N, CA, C and O atoms as CSV, one atom per row, in Angstrom:
chain,resi,resn,atom,element,x,y,z
A,1,MET,N,N,0.837,-1.151,0.006
A,1,MET,CA,C,-0.041,-0.031,0.012
A,1,MET,C,C,0.880,1.223,-0.012
A,1,MET,O,O,0.534,2.217,-0.651
A,2,GLN,N,N,2.003,1.186,0.652
A,2,GLN,CA,C,2.901,2.378,0.754
A,2,GLN,C,C,3.343,2.721,-0.700
A,2,GLN,O,O,3.462,3.907,-1.005
A,3,GLU,N,N,3.587,1.766,-1.592
A,3,GLU,CA,C,3.984,2.081,-2.975
A,3,GLU,C,C,2.908,2.661,-3.681
A,3,GLU,O,O,3.202,3.545,-4.486
A,4,VAL,N,N,1.707,2.342,-3.546
A,4,VAL,CA,C,0.503,2.886,-4.187
A,4,VAL,C,C,0.332,4.408,-3.819
A,4,VAL,O,O,-0.025,5.238,-4.655
A,5,LEU,N,N,0.607,4.706,-2.531
A,5,LEU,CA,C,0.520,6.110,-2.004
A,5,LEU,C,C,1.604,6.880,-2.675
A,5,LEU,O,O,1.337,7.999,-3.113
A,6,GLU,N,N,2.760,6.404,-2.793
A,6,GLU,CA,C,3.955,7.056,-3.495
A,6,GLU,C,C,3.666,7.283,-4.993
A,6,GLU,O,O,4.048,8.318,-5.539
A,7,ALA,N,N,2.979,6.302,-5.676
A,7,ALA,CA,C,2.685,6.460,-7.090
A,7,ALA,C,C,1.534,7.587,-7.133
A,7,ALA,O,O,1.553,8.496,-7.962
A,8,GLU,N,N,0.682,7.460,-6.304
A,8,GLU,CA,C,-0.308,8.599,-6.340
A,8,GLU,C,C,0.235,9.990,-6.290
A,8,GLU,O,O,-0.142,10.877,-7.055
A,9,MET,N,N,1.136,10.142,-5.358
A,9,MET,CA,C,1.810,11.479,-5.194
A,9,MET,C,C,2.558,11.746,-6.447
A,9,MET,O,O,2.378,12.846,-6.969
A,10,ASP,N,N,3.373,10.902,-7.008
A,10,ASP,CA,C,4.082,11.116,-8.262
A,10,ASP,C,C,3.185,11.584,-9.377
A,10,ASP,O,O,3.496,12.517,-10.117
A,11,GLU,N,N,1.963,10.848,-9.481
A,11,GLU,CA,C,1.038,11.308,-10.526
A,11,GLU,C,C,0.430,12.740,-10.250
A,11,GLU,O,O,0.316,13.557,-11.164
A,12,ALA,N,N,0.087,12.979,-9.098
A,12,ALA,CA,C,-0.486,14.173,-8.635
A,12,ALA,C,C,0.446,15.368,-8.911
A,12,ALA,O,O,-0.022,16.444,-9.284
A,13,LEU,N,N,1.789,15.173,-8.725
A,13,LEU,CA,C,2.804,16.221,-8.802
A,13,LEU,C,C,3.364,16.302,-10.302
A,13,LEU,O,O,3.941,17.314,-10.699
A,14,GLY,N,N,3.173,15.259,-11.052
A,14,GLY,CA,C,3.650,15.248,-12.396
A,14,GLY,C,C,5.176,14.920,-12.348
A,14,GLY,O,O,5.862,15.202,-13.331
A,15,ALA,N,N,5.696,14.379,-11.334
A,15,ALA,CA,C,7.175,14.088,-11.321
A,15,ALA,C,C,7.324,13.245,-10.061
A,15,ALA,O,O,6.570,13.328,-9.091
A,16,SER,N,N,8.481,12.337,-10.179
A,16,SER,CA,C,8.807,11.392,-9.020
A,16,SER,C,C,9.691,12.324,-8.094
A,16,SER,O,O,10.087,13.448,-8.403
A,17,LYS,N,N,9.918,11.693,-6.962
A,17,LYS,CA,C,10.791,12.262,-5.912
A,17,LYS,C,C,12.203,12.760,-6.495
A,17,LYS,O,O,12.923,11.982,-7.121
A,18,SER,N,N,12.529,13.974,-6.279
A,18,SER,CA,C,13.791,14.624,-6.824
A,18,SER,C,C,13.868,14.749,-8.319
A,18,SER,O,O,14.917,15.147,-8.825
A,19,GLU,N,N,12.894,14.455,-9.015
A,19,GLU,CA,C,12.951,14.493,-10.559
A,19,GLU,C,C,12.740,16.068,-10.860
A,19,GLU,O,O,11.893,16.753,-10.285
A,20,ARG,N,N,13.524,16.483,-11.725
A,20,ARG,CA,C,13.360,17.892,-12.220
A,20,ARG,C,C,12.699,17.778,-13.709
A,20,ARG,O,O,13.196,17.161,-14.651
A,21,THR,N,N,11.586,18.439,-13.717
A,21,THR,CA,C,10.910,18.432,-15.034
A,21,THR,C,C,9.983,19.734,-15.182
A,21,THR,O,O,9.452,20.190,-14.169
A,22,PRO,N,N,9.807,20.270,-16.291
A,22,PRO,CA,C,9.039,21.433,-16.532
A,22,PRO,C,C,7.534,21.175,-16.169
A,22,PRO,O,O,6.806,22.106,-15.822
A,23,GLU,N,N,7.121,19.965,-16.255
A,23,GLU,CA,C,5.752,19.577,-16.095
A,23,GLU,C,C,5.404,19.409,-14.519
A,23,GLU,O,O,4.269,19.075,-14.180
A,24,ARG,N,N,6.306,19.626,-13.686
A,24,ARG,CA,C,5.921,19.503,-12.207
A,24,ARG,C,C,4.992,20.409,-11.757
A,24,ARG,O,O,5.087,21.605,-12.035
A,25,LEU,N,N,4.012,19.911,-11.020
A,25,LEU,CA,C,2.965,20.634,-10.483
A,25,LEU,C,C,3.104,21.114,-9.014
A,25,LEU,O,O,2.343,21.945,-8.518
A,26,GLY,N,N,4.072,20.564,-8.395
A,26,GLY,CA,C,4.256,21.076,-6.921
A,26,GLY,C,C,5.444,20.229,-6.307
A,26,GLY,O,O,6.202,19.545,-6.996
A,27,TYR,N,N,5.514,20.347,-5.015
A,27,TYR,CA,C,6.774,19.708,-4.452
A,27,TYR,C,C,6.255,18.900,-3.120
A,27,TYR,O,O,5.251,19.244,-2.497
A,28,ARG,N,N,6.970,17.924,-2.815
A,28,ARG,CA,C,6.591,17.160,-1.689
A,28,ARG,C,C,6.948,17.866,-0.388
A,28,ARG,O,O,7.784,18.770,-0.412
A,29,SER,N,N,6.368,17.506,0.726
A,29,SER,CA,C,6.572,18.182,2.028
A,29,SER,C,C,6.485,17.051,3.111
A,29,SER,O,O,5.752,17.244,4.081
A,30,GLY,N,N,7.138,15.973,3.009
A,30,GLY,CA,C,7.118,15.054,4.120
A,30,GLY,C,C,6.049,14.091,4.038
A,30,GLY,O,O,5.487,13.813,2.979
A,31,TYR,N,N,5.737,13.524,5.279
A,31,TYR,CA,C,4.778,12.506,5.367
A,31,TYR,C,C,4.041,12.707,6.681
A,31,TYR,O,O,4.590,13.340,7.582
A,32,TYR,N,N,2.778,12.180,6.840
A,32,TYR,CA,C,2.116,12.176,8.171
A,32,TYR,C,C,1.752,10.660,8.391
A,32,TYR,O,O,1.562,9.947,7.405
A,33,GLY,N,N,1.663,10.214,9.518
A,33,GLY,CA,C,1.365,8.910,9.933
A,33,GLY,C,C,-0.147,8.537,9.905
A,33,GLY,O,O,-0.972,9.352,10.319
A,34,ARG,N,N,-0.515,7.360,9.440
A,34,ARG,CA,C,-1.866,6.962,9.375
A,34,ARG,C,C,-1.900,5.419,9.927
A,34,ARG,O,O,-1.014,4.639,9.580
A,35,THR,N,N,-2.806,5.070,10.674
A,35,THR,CA,C,-2.898,3.723,11.192
A,35,THR,C,C,-4.204,3.226,10.683
A,35,THR,O,O,-5.257,3.815,10.928
A,36,LEU,N,N,-4.129,2.084,9.940
A,36,LEU,CA,C,-5.377,1.434,9.552
A,36,LEU,C,C,-5.543,0.044,10.195
A,36,LEU,O,O,-4.629,-0.776,10.105
A,37,VAL,N,N,-6.704,-0.243,10.848
A,37,VAL,CA,C,-6.940,-1.371,11.486
A,37,VAL,C,C,-7.595,-2.461,10.497
A,37,VAL,O,O,-8.685,-2.282,9.954
A,38,THR,N,N,-6.827,-3.576,10.332
A,38,THR,CA,C,-7.362,-4.594,9.381
A,38,THR,C,C,-7.631,-5.884,10.063
A,38,THR,O,O,-7.433,-5.988,11.274
A,39,ARG,N,N,-8.067,-6.856,9.359
A,39,ARG,CA,C,-8.282,-8.253,9.926
A,39,ARG,C,C,-7.104,-8.836,10.440
A,39,ARG,O,O,-7.196,-9.507,11.467
A,40,VAL,N,N,-5.875,-8.667,9.816
A,40,VAL,CA,C,-4.634,-9.176,10.101
A,40,VAL,C,C,-3.819,-8.309,11.042
A,40,VAL,O,O,-2.720,-8.698,11.437
A,41,GLY,N,N,-4.304,-7.207,11.389
A,41,GLY,CA,C,-3.592,-6.281,12.404
A,41,GLY,C,C,-3.554,-4.798,11.896
A,41,GLY,O,O,-4.248,-4.369,10.974
A,42,LYS,N,N,-2.681,-4.104,12.597
A,42,LYS,CA,C,-2.598,-2.615,12.242
A,42,LYS,C,C,-1.648,-2.396,11.129
A,42,LYS,O,O,-0.589,-3.022,11.118
A,43,LEU,N,N,-1.947,-1.548,10.182
A,43,LEU,CA,C,-1.030,-1.021,9.164
A,43,LEU,C,C,-0.553,0.215,9.521
A,43,LEU,O,O,-1.357,1.116,9.764
A,44,GLU,N,N,0.682,0.407,9.594
A,44,GLU,CA,C,1.296,1.857,9.889
A,44,GLU,C,C,1.816,2.406,8.568
A,44,GLU,O,O,2.816,1.984,7.987
A,45,LEU,N,N,0.964,3.471,8.127
A,45,LEU,CA,C,1.340,3.930,6.856
A,45,LEU,C,C,1.962,5.328,6.887
A,45,LEU,O,O,1.645,6.063,7.823
A,46,ARG,N,N,2.845,5.782,5.928
A,46,ARG,CA,C,3.366,7.041,5.903
A,46,ARG,C,C,2.695,7.759,4.586
A,46,ARG,O,O,3.086,7.480,3.453
A,47,VAL,N,N,1.780,8.590,4.808
A,47,VAL,CA,C,1.102,9.110,3.671
A,47,VAL,C,C,1.901,10.431,3.191
A,47,VAL,O,O,2.142,11.323,4.004
A,48,PRO,N,N,2.248,10.510,2.022
A,48,PRO,CA,C,2.953,11.761,1.525
A,48,PRO,C,C,2.000,12.967,1.500
A,48,PRO,O,O,0.789,12.931,1.278
A,49,GLN,N,N,2.794,14.090,1.781
A,49,GLN,CA,C,2.076,15.358,1.730
A,49,GLN,C,C,2.803,16.242,0.627
A,49,GLN,O,O,3.962,15.996,0.293
A,50,ASP,N,N,2.078,17.263,0.089
A,50,ASP,CA,C,2.565,18.261,-0.821
A,50,ASP,C,C,2.613,19.553,-0.105
A,50,ASP,O,O,1.875,19.751,0.859
A,51,ARG,N,N,3.522,20.518,-0.570
A,51,ARG,CA,C,3.640,21.803,0.066
A,51,ARG,C,C,2.306,22.610,0.125
A,51,ARG,O,O,1.925,23.236,1.113
A,52,ALA,N,N,1.626,22.509,-1.102
A,52,ALA,CA,C,0.380,23.310,-1.038
A,52,ALA,C,C,-0.751,22.643,-0.334
A,52,ALA,O,O,-1.741,23.331,-0.086
A,53,GLY,N,N,-0.729,21.399,0.017
A,53,GLY,CA,C,-1.679,20.765,0.791
A,53,GLY,C,C,-2.871,20.259,-0.011
A,53,GLY,O,O,-3.910,19.913,0.552
A,54,ARG,N,N,-2.707,20.219,-1.349
A,54,ARG,CA,C,-3.730,19.721,-2.093
A,54,ARG,C,C,-3.935,18.295,-2.367
A,54,ARG,O,O,-5.018,17.861,-2.761
A,55,PHE,N,N,-2.772,17.472,-2.136
A,55,PHE,CA,C,-2.798,16.013,-2.408
A,55,PHE,C,C,-3.677,15.332,-1.359
A,55,PHE,O,O,-3.593,15.550,-0.150
A,56,SER,N,N,-4.490,14.523,-1.918
A,56,SER,CA,C,-5.430,13.673,-1.086
A,56,SER,C,C,-5.419,12.254,-1.735
A,56,SER,O,O,-5.666,12.152,-2.937
A,57,THR,N,N,-5.162,11.246,-1.038
A,57,THR,CA,C,-5.179,9.901,-1.571
A,57,THR,C,C,-6.410,9.419,-1.958
A,57,THR,O,O,-7.401,9.864,-1.380
A,58,GLU,N,N,-6.541,8.557,-2.866
A,58,GLU,CA,C,-7.803,7.981,-3.237
A,58,GLU,C,C,-7.813,6.531,-2.688
A,58,GLU,O,O,-8.789,5.801,-2.864
A,59,LEU,N,N,-6.711,6.132,-2.024
A,59,LEU,CA,C,-6.675,4.728,-1.421
A,59,LEU,C,C,-7.556,4.573,-0.293
A,59,LEU,O,O,-8.095,3.485,-0.093
A,60,PHE,N,N,-7.772,5.657,0.536
A,60,PHE,CA,C,-8.827,5.650,1.600
A,60,PHE,C,C,-9.178,7.025,1.820
A,60,PHE,O,O,-8.515,7.983,1.422
A,61,GLU,N,N,-10.341,7.087,2.526
A,61,GLU,CA,C,-10.918,8.368,2.815
A,61,GLU,C,C,-10.208,9.091,3.974
A,61,GLU,O,O,-9.505,8.511,4.801
A,62,ARG,N,N,-10.466,10.451,3.955
A,62,ARG,CA,C,-9.811,11.229,5.116
A,62,ARG,C,C,-10.252,10.786,6.410
A,62,ARG,O,O,-11.436,10.474,6.533
A,63,TYR,N,N,-9.516,10.716,7.338
A,63,TYR,CA,C,-9.908,10.231,8.726
A,63,TYR,C,C,-10.373,8.755,8.838
A,63,TYR,O,O,-10.843,8.288,9.876
A,64,GLN,N,N,-10.215,8.102,7.760
A,64,GLN,CA,C,-10.626,6.586,7.811
A,64,GLN,C,C,-9.472,5.767,8.681
A,64,GLN,O,O,-8.258,5.940,8.578
A,65,ARG,N,N,-10.057,4.956,9.447
A,65,ARG,CA,C,-9.190,4.122,10.429
A,65,ARG,C,C,-9.367,2.643,10.301
A,65,ARG,O,O,-8.545,1.907,10.848
A,66,SER,N,N,-10.360,2.148,9.632
A,66,SER,CA,C,-10.654,0.754,9.570
A,66,SER,C,C,-10.671,0.203,8.153
A,66,SER,O,O,-10.901,0.914,7.175
A,67,GLU,N,N,-10.415,-1.102,8.091
A,67,GLU,CA,C,-10.322,-1.841,6.829
A,67,GLU,C,C,-11.679,-1.766,6.125
A,67,GLU,O,O,-11.752,-1.653,4.902
A,68,ARG,N,N,-12.804,-1.833,6.960
A,68,ARG,CA,C,-14.143,-1.809,6.347
A,68,ARG,C,C,-14.381,-0.703,5.483
A,68,ARG,O,O,-15.052,-0.847,4.462
A,69,ALA,N,N,-13.824,0.520,5.850
A,69,ALA,CA,C,-13.979,1.774,4.965
A,69,ALA,C,C,-13.048,1.616,3.894
A,69,ALA,O,O,-13.360,2.103,2.808
A,70,LEU,N,N,-11.882,0.980,4.021
A,70,LEU,CA,C,-11.019,0.801,2.827
A,70,LEU,C,C,-11.479,-0.042,1.839
A,70,LEU,O,O,-11.233,0.222,0.662
A,71,VAL,N,N,-12.159,-1.095,2.174
A,71,VAL,CA,C,-12.856,-2.037,1.191
A,71,VAL,C,C,-13.952,-1.356,0.480
A,71,VAL,O,O,-14.181,-1.616,-0.701
A,72,ALA,N,N,-14.664,-0.465,1.171
A,72,ALA,CA,C,-15.831,0.194,0.599
A,72,ALA,C,C,-15.370,1.185,-0.480
A,72,ALA,O,O,-16.118,1.497,-1.407
A,73,THR,N,N,-14.182,1.652,-0.352
A,73,THR,CA,C,-13.731,2.624,-1.338
A,73,THR,C,C,-12.917,1.915,-2.511
A,73,THR,O,O,-12.424,2.559,-3.436
A,74,GLY,N,N,-12.821,0.552,-2.392
A,74,GLY,CA,C,-12.207,-0.341,-3.432
A,74,GLY,C,C,-10.685,-0.243,-3.305
A,74,GLY,O,O,-10.007,-0.500,-4.299
A,75,GLY,N,N,-10.127,0.091,-2.214
A,75,GLY,CA,C,-8.597,0.125,-2.045
A,75,GLY,C,C,-8.030,-1.126,-1.783
A,75,GLY,O,O,-6.833,-1.247,-2.045
A,76,ALA,N,N,-8.698,-2.179,-1.275
A,76,ALA,CA,C,-8.079,-3.389,-0.913
A,76,ALA,C,C,-7.883,-4.377,-2.043
A,76,ALA,O,O,-7.350,-5.466,-1.826
């Protein structure tokens, strides 16, 4: 799931980490932690952030904490 989050950020910004390109739409600004509770235990994720604060993952909804909500969004 971490790789999916990174790919989403690359797509949103138009460039991968440290890549210089004229098509770049913004810059990364670290990560925030997110814990998702699943049937097999807790997943500790690092969700990337952009400087402008516009990036929002489609993998799970904002403030989501459980697998049930993850499955409902089609992310599992």
